[in-house]
N, C-alpha and C positions, 0 to 999 in steps of 0.2 A: 504494500500500500504506500501511497505517497500523496503529498499535498501540492496543489498548484495555486499560486496567488495570481489573481487577475486584477486589472483595472477596468472599472465600468465606464460606460459612455459619459457619465456625469462626474468622472474623476474621483470616484470612491474605490475602495479596495474590497475584495472578497476572496475567499478561498474555496476550493473544492477538494474533497478527499476522493481519490481514485483507488479502486481495488486493483489487485494484481492482474485482473483480466481487462483492465482499461475502462471498466464501467464506473460511472460516478456513483459514489456511495452517499455523499452528503455535500451540501452547499451551504456556506455560512451566510450570515447577515452581511450588510454593507458596513464598512468602516471608513471613517474620514481620514484615518492615518494608516499607512501600510504597517507601521510598527504594532498597531493594535491587532491587526490580522495575524501578524507573526506571534505576538504574545498569546493570542487565543490558541493558535496551533500548538505552541509549547505547552500550554495548560492541558490541552487534550492529550498530547503525547504522554505527559506525566501522569495524568489521572485515569487514562483509559483502562489500564491493566487492573485497577482496583474498582472500577465502576460497577455498580450493581445493575440488575435488570428487573424491571417491574412488568409483569405480564398482565396487561389490562384487557386482553382479548375477550374475557368473559363478561365484560360490562356491556351496558346498553347505550352509553352516551359516547358520541363521537364528536371530536373537537374540530374536525376538518373533513372536507369532501375528498374522497380518493378517486383516482381515475378508474 
Protein backbone atom coordinates (compact mmCIF):
# COMPACT_ATOMS: atom_id res chain seq x y z
CA UNK A 1 0.00 0.00 0.00
CA UNK A 2 1.08 3.57 -0.52
CA UNK A 3 -0.15 7.14 -0.28
CA UNK A 4 -0.32 9.69 -3.11
CA UNK A 5 -0.61 13.40 -2.37
CA UNK A 6 -2.46 15.50 -4.93
CA UNK A 7 -3.22 19.18 -5.42
CA UNK A 8 -6.84 20.01 -6.21
CA UNK A 9 -8.03 22.50 -8.81
CA UNK A 10 -8.62 25.05 -6.04
CA UNK A 11 -5.02 24.71 -4.75
CA UNK A 12 -5.81 22.54 -1.75
CA UNK A 13 -4.17 19.21 -0.97
CA UNK A 14 -5.54 15.73 -0.45
CA UNK A 15 -4.20 12.20 -0.39
CA UNK A 16 -5.36 8.82 -1.50
CA UNK A 17 -4.38 5.45 -0.15
CA UNK A 18 -3.73 2.93 -2.90
CA UNK A 19 -3.76 -0.82 -2.40
CA UNK A 20 -1.07 -3.11 -3.76
CA UNK A 21 -3.40 -3.86 -6.68
CA UNK A 22 -3.50 -0.16 -7.63
CA UNK A 23 -7.07 0.33 -6.48
CA UNK A 24 -7.98 3.37 -4.38
CA UNK A 25 -8.75 2.33 -0.82
CA UNK A 26 -9.44 5.77 0.69
CA UNK A 27 -9.41 9.46 -0.18
CA UNK A 28 -8.85 12.19 2.41
CA UNK A 29 -10.58 15.45 3.02
CA UNK A 30 -9.07 18.63 1.54
CA UNK A 31 -6.29 20.44 3.38
CA UNK A 32 -5.18 24.03 2.86
CA UNK A 33 -1.58 23.10 3.68
CA UNK A 34 0.38 20.20 2.20
CA UNK A 35 2.02 19.64 5.58
CA UNK A 36 -1.40 18.94 7.11
CA UNK A 37 -1.95 16.16 4.58
CA UNK A 38 1.51 14.76 5.36
CA UNK A 39 0.85 14.95 9.12
CA UNK A 40 -2.41 13.03 8.71
CA UNK A 41 -0.68 10.35 6.65
CA UNK A 42 1.91 9.92 9.40
CA UNK A 43 -0.82 9.70 12.05
CA UNK A 44 -2.59 6.99 10.03
CA UNK A 45 0.63 5.04 9.55
CA UNK A 46 1.38 5.15 13.27
CA UNK A 47 -2.12 4.31 14.46
CA UNK A 48 -3.39 1.84 11.87
CA UNK A 49 -1.77 -1.25 13.36
CA UNK A 50 -3.57 -0.80 16.67
CA UNK A 51 -6.87 0.55 15.27
CA UNK A 52 -10.00 -1.27 16.32
CA UNK A 53 -12.86 -2.30 14.05
CA UNK A 54 -16.53 -1.72 14.84
CA UNK A 55 -18.91 -3.96 12.90
CA UNK A 56 -22.10 -1.93 12.47
CA UNK A 57 -23.59 -4.05 9.69
CA UNK A 58 -26.34 -5.38 11.95
CA UNK A 59 -27.83 -1.93 12.47
CA UNK A 60 -30.69 -0.36 10.62
CA UNK A 61 -29.40 3.22 10.38
CA UNK A 62 -27.32 4.30 7.41
CA UNK A 63 -25.38 7.54 7.40
CA UNK A 64 -24.79 7.71 3.65
CA UNK A 65 -26.07 6.43 0.36
CA UNK A 66 -24.00 3.71 -1.22
CA UNK A 67 -23.71 3.06 -4.95
